[in-house]
N, C-alpha and C positions, 0 to 999 in steps of 0.2 A: 504493500500500500504506500509506503514511503517513496519508493521509486516512481510509482504511478503519479503521485501528487507532485513530484519534482518536475514532471513534464506537463502539468496542467497549464501552467503559464505559457509555455512554449506552444502548446496546442491552441490556446486562445489567440496568441499573436499570429499564428499561421491560418487562422480561420478564414480571413478574407482570401488568402492565396488558395486555400483548399476549395472555397466556394467557386473561385474562378476556374480552377482545374476541373471541378465537377461540371460546370457549365460548358467548358470546352469538350470534356470527355463525353458529354451526352450525345454530341454529334459524332464523335469518334467511335462510340459504341454501336452506332447504327450498322445494320447489315449492308453488304454490298448491293449496289444497284445491278439490274440486269444489263445495263448499258455500259460497255467498256469505257467509252469516252467520258461518261460522268464519273466513273470510278477514278480514272486517271486525273481528271480535273480536280477532284476532291483531294487526292494525294498531293498534287502540285500546289494547290492553295494552302493545304495544311503545313507544308514545308516552305511556304513563301516563295515558290518558284526557284528554289535554291539550285545553283548551277552544278552542284555535285550530285544531284539526282539524275541518274542515267535511265532513260526509257527507251526500250527497243521494241518496236511493233513488228509483227509479221503475220502471215496467213498460214494456217494449218489445214490439212485435209486435201483430198483429191478434188478435181474439178467437179462442181455441182454440189459439193458438201463442204465448201470452205468455211473456216471459222477464224475470226480475228483473235489474236492473243497479244500479250505484252509482257515483257520482262523488265522489272525495276530493281535497281540496286543503288547504293550510295558509293560513289567513287572514293576510294581510300579506305573504306571499311570492309569491302568485299574483295575476294580474290578474283580478279578479272580473268586470270588464266583458267581457273576452275569453272567460271561461268561460261567462257568461250568453249571449253572442251566438253563439258558434261551437261550443259543446258542448251545453249544456243545452237551448237552444232548438231545436237541430237534432235532438237525440235524442228530445225529448218530442213533436216534430211527427211525425204518422203518415204524412205524404206520402212521405217518402223510403222508408220501410220497406214501406208498402203497395204502392208502385208497382214494387217489385223482385220479380221472380218467382224467389225462392230458397226453399230449405227452411230455415225459421227454427229450426233447432236451435241449440244454444249456439255451435258452431263457425261455422256460417253467419252468425249474428248478429254474432259477433266480426269476421269478415272484412268484413261490410258496414259496420260502424261504422269499422273501421280504414281501409278503402279509399275510403269514400264519405261517411260521415256527418260525421266530424270534419274541418272545413275549417281546419285549422291546419297550418302548414308542417312543423314538427318533430314527428314521431311516432316513438315507440320501442316495441318489444315488450318486455314484462316477463315473466320466467319464474320469479322467486323473490322472496321477501319482502325480501331485501337490496336488490335493484334497486328494488323498490317504495318502500322507506323512503328510499333515496338520492334517488329522483326527487321524492318529496314534499318533502323538506327542501331540495331545490334550487329549488323553486318550480313544479314541473310539476303538472299535474292528472292523476290516475290514474282510469281507467275499468275496473271489474271487472264481470263477467257471471256469473250463476249457472250452475252446471254446466260452467264453462269454467276450465281451469287456466292461462290466459294473461291478461295484463293489457295495457292500453294507457297509455302516458305521453305526454301532449300538452304541448308546450313553451308554458307560459303564465306564464313568469317576469315579474313586474311589480311588484316592491316599490318603495317610495318611496326616492328617492335625491337627492343633491345635484347640481344642474346644473353644466354646464361654466362655470367662472368664471375670472377672471384669477389668475395665480399669485401667491402671497404670499411664498414663500421666495426666488424668483429673479426679481424684477421687472426689466423693461427699459424704457428710454425709447422705443426703436424695435424693433419685432419683434412676433411673434404674441402675443396676449393670452389664449390658451386654456390651460387646465391640466388635468391628470388629475383624475379623481374617484375615489370608492370603488367604482365599478362596473367590473368587469373588461372587459365587452364594450364599454362606452363608451370605455375607454382603448385597446383594440385598434383601435377604429374611428377614434379620433383619429390614431393612427399611420398607418393605411391611407389616411386622407385626404391625408397628406403624401407617402406612397410608394405610388403606384398601380402596383405591379409584381407580376406573378404569382409571382416568386421570393421574395417576402416570405412566409416560412413561419411557421406558428404551431403549437406543440405545447403541450398542456395536460395537467397531472398533478394528482392529488389527494394532498395532503400533510397529515398530522395524523390520528392514529388517532381523535381525538375531534372536532376542529373540521372535518375533511374540507374543507380550504381548497383552492380551485382556484388553481394556480400555472401560468402560461404562459411559454413560452420563445419569443421572437421573434427571427428573424435573416433575412438575405438570402442565399439559397442561391447559391453561386457567388462571393460576396464574403467571407463569414465563413469563417474557417479551420475545417475539419472537426474538427480536434483540439480546438479550443476548444469547439465545440458539443457534441462527445462528452463532454468533461470536465464541462461544465455539467450535462448530463443525468445523468452518473454520480454527481456529488456530490448532486444533488437526489434521486436514487433511494436514496442511502445514508442519507438523513435518517430517523431514527426518533424521533418526538416526538409528544406528545399534541395539540398545537395550534399553528397558525401564525396570529397575529393581525395581523402587520404585516411589511412587507418587511425590516425590521431583524432579525427572527428568522431569516429565510433568509440574510441577509448574514452574520450571525455564525456560522452553521452551515456555510457552504460557502467562506468566505474562506480564503486560503492560510495566513495567519499570524494567530492570535488575539491573541497577546501582542505587540501593537504599537499605539502610539497613532495611527498613520496609517491611514486607510481605504484598503482595496485594492479596493473596489467603489464605483463612482460612483452616487449616487442623485439623482434630480431629479423635479420635478413638471411639467416642461415637455415636451410632445410633440415640439417642434422639436429639442430637444437629443437626445432618444432617436432621432429619425429621422436626424439627422446622424451619431450614433454607429453606427447600423445601416449606413449607407452607407459608413462607414469600415471596416466589417468586424467590429464588436463585436456582442455578444449582449445582448439585453434580457430581463429577468426581471420579469414582472408578477404581482402578488399581489392576489387579490380582497379587497376591503375596505380598501385603502389607496391614496392618490393618489401615492405615491412609488414610482417604478420604478427598478430596479437596472440598471446597465450594466457589462459586463465584457468584456475586461479594462479596468482603470483604471490610468492612469499618473500619476506625480507632477505632470507638467506640466498635466494636464487640470484640476487644481484651481485653476489660475491663469487659465483660459480661461472667458470668459463668452459667452453666446449672442449678446449685442449686438456682440461683436467682429466678427462676420461680417455684420452688417446695416448697420453704419456704414461709411463709407469707410475704407480701410486707413490706419491710423496708424503702420504699420511697427513695432508692438510697444510703442508709447509707454505705453499703459494697462497692458499686461502687465508691463512693467518697473516701472511704478508699484506694481502689486500685489506684485511680488517684493520691492520696497523695503519695502512695508507688512508683508509676511511677515517680513522681517529685523528690522524695528523691533519688531513684536509679539513676536517670539521673544527678542530679545537686548536690547531697550531698557533695562529695569530693571537687568539684569545688567551692562551696560556702565557705567551710571551708578554702580552700587555699586563696580565695579572701579576706575574712575577716581577717585572721591572717597575711596576707602579706601587704594589702593595706588599709583596713578599720577597724582598731582596735577600732576606736572611736564609732563604732556601738554597741559594747558590754559593759556591765556594768564593772566597775573597778574590782570588786572581781573576775569576770570570766576571765578578761584579765590577772590578776595576777596569777590565777590558771593555765591558758594555758601557760603563760610565764614560770612558775616554772616547768611545765611538759616538756617544750622544752629546758630547760637549759641543756647544754651539748650535745644536738643532733647536729651532724655535717652537716646535710642536710637541705636545705630549705623545706618548706611545700610541694611544688610540687614534689620534688624527693621522699619525704616520701610517699606521696599518690601514686606515680607511683610504688614504690617498693611494698607497701602493696596490691594495687589492682592487680598487676601482680602476686604476690604470691598467692593471693586468687583465681585468675582465674586458676592458675596451679593446686591448690588443688581441685578446683571444677571439672576441666577436669579429673584429676587423679581419683577422686571419681566416676565419670561416667564410666571410662574405667576399673576400677578394679572390681573384683568379687563382686556381690551385698552384700554378707554376710559381707565383710569388707570395702567396698568402702565408705559408709556413715560414719562409725566409723573413718576411716583414715582421711577423709576430716575434720570432726569436731575436732578430737584430734589434727590433724596437725595444724589447724588454732589456736587453743588455745595455743599449745606448742610454735609454732613459734612466735605468737604475744607476749606472756609473755617473751620469751627469748629475743626478739628484744627490748622490753621495758627495761628489766633489763640490757641489754648490752649498753643501751643509744643510740641505732641506730634509734629508732622510739619513738615518744612521745605517752603517753597514750591517749591523745585526738584523735590522728589520728587513733589509733586502734579502738576506739569507733565509729568514723565516718564510717570507712570502714566496721565494723561489721553491723551497722544499714543499710548501703547501700546494703550490701549483702542480709540481711534478707528481705529488701523491694523488691528486685528484685525477690525473690521467691514467693511473694504474687501475681504476675501477672499470670493470668490463662493460658496464651499461652507461651510455651517455645520459639517458633520462634520469638515472639514479644520481649521477654526478651533478646534475642541475640542482637537485634537492640539497646536496651538500653545500654547493656554492651559495644557495639562498640562506641556509641556516647559519652559515659562518658569520654573517654580519650581526644578527641578534646576540650571538654568544660573545662577540667582540664588545658590544655595548654593555652586556652584563658584566664582563670582566673589567671594563673600565669603571663600572659603578661600584662594585663590591668585591672585586678580585676573584680568587678561586671559588669563593662561596657562590658568586653569581654563575660561574661555569657549572658548578654542581647542580644549582637550581635549574639552569637551562637544560642540562643533560637529563635531569629527572623529568622535566616536562616533555622532552622529546620521547623518552622511553614510555611515559604514560600515554602519549599520543600514539606511539607505535603499537602498544598493546591494545588500544581501542580500535585499531583498524581491522577491517576484514576484506577479503577478496573473494567475492561470490560465496560468502558464508564461511570461508576458511579463515581462522585467526592468522593475521599477517605475520606474527612473530613465531609461528610454529617452525620448528619443534622445540623452541626454547620456552615459549609461554603460549599455551600450556606445554609443559616439558614432556618430551617423549624420548625415552632412552633408546629405543630401537632406531629412530631416525638420526641419532647422533653419529651413526656410522658414515653418513654422507651429508654432513652439515658443514661445520668448520673443519672437520677432519674427513678424509676419504680413505676408507679401508680398501685393500685390494679387491679385485672383482669377485674373488671367492667369498668375500664377506658381505657382498651386496646381493642378497638373494631375493628379497621381497620388494614389492611395490611400497613406495613411501606412504606411511600411515597418515602423514599430514595432508595428503591430497585425497585419498579415498580409503575405504575400509575393505576393498576387495583385493586380497593379497594374491598377486600373480607373480610368477617367477620372471625376473628381468631377462 
């Protein structure tokens, strides 16, 4: 009920758009006319006489029983070679039609074309203009016949797309090098190549009143919890929006809590990560037009696990502990430096205190303002490096950080110790496998710095305590976000911060589902 009420406002805002869609769809839902010319005119008017709508008219049948027909498709969405070889060439050839002893009225010609002439695997019957326009915009080829109120949609989708390449966001030293693309069918095929099981089920929905985006749900029947699958379906069905352009739109609309910096749905461009999640009992959500696939439920510990952890020999959690240390440094590094240099100098040895004091001599700002300036500057450089052309973006961000840091120290605006702390903090944030999780760390770093400047280490402890309370209150599709730590599960500790060898990982994670299956 809470999720449904969350969308009540959005549904009200889209009421006018929905009403206009219904008024337009009332005409589109009409059945075809018996007159081919009227049908073609309606289609052209509906698409605004768009120049990419290709219409090919021809005459079928022997002399004395001729029938007019037309082939329609959208240039760029349909495979023109397939249309030429398997539709137009067959229909314009008289061999098939002349050799069949049938009464070539409109209905008989329709059945002959549908059952014999079109040699394409996917054939659908069209009964309304709404179905016709939907098929055209999907990339299908539509065949209409004069004096017949039925149409044929042949699956000829064939637009240009990016090929399967190596992943850029989550690269590994050892492991598969294929990544998802913007094509939905390519992505589902990449997953099926890794899981050749008939229980791998796929459901597809159309979301977006304007964009009409295909969204697929993929899960393994018998392993995934039925409650999670039903909840994913329900939340997707509740979405009322004009368009879906990326999986991030879906993520924000169906996640449990919006007002949280922590992501509660995992996203990746690696098919092996999605396949592993499906075999653990999770549900994948694939959106047409984006290479990033969502995985739910997502737990806090998942953001410390990398695909390479399972391809190299077991290190008993050494790298995961290192990532946890990097997470701690990235979150609390500047705030600890501010607290110690401002309130708790007695915690450091005398030589180190003298060294820090000598570095800060002449600096006009307190430690908090120093950290704020340096952290803001580095975030600007990081964002600029992402937005700039790839060939120079990384160089500009690195050189810019070095030049600005050195110049600030020489000008006496920033102490050398602060530059070192900010640099270590930035490097630690890059060690986290998930980019979306790193954003949460970058956001929470600044409130902790303010608390440290106010009351020292006590403020940091208060801030960390509030973060832990918030994390324990989060859920991802009904699963506690901090599992298997809160609530504690001893069995799942084998693959949390530590990873035992493969012989020790026998059962499915209890934190995801209760159906224990051998991995």
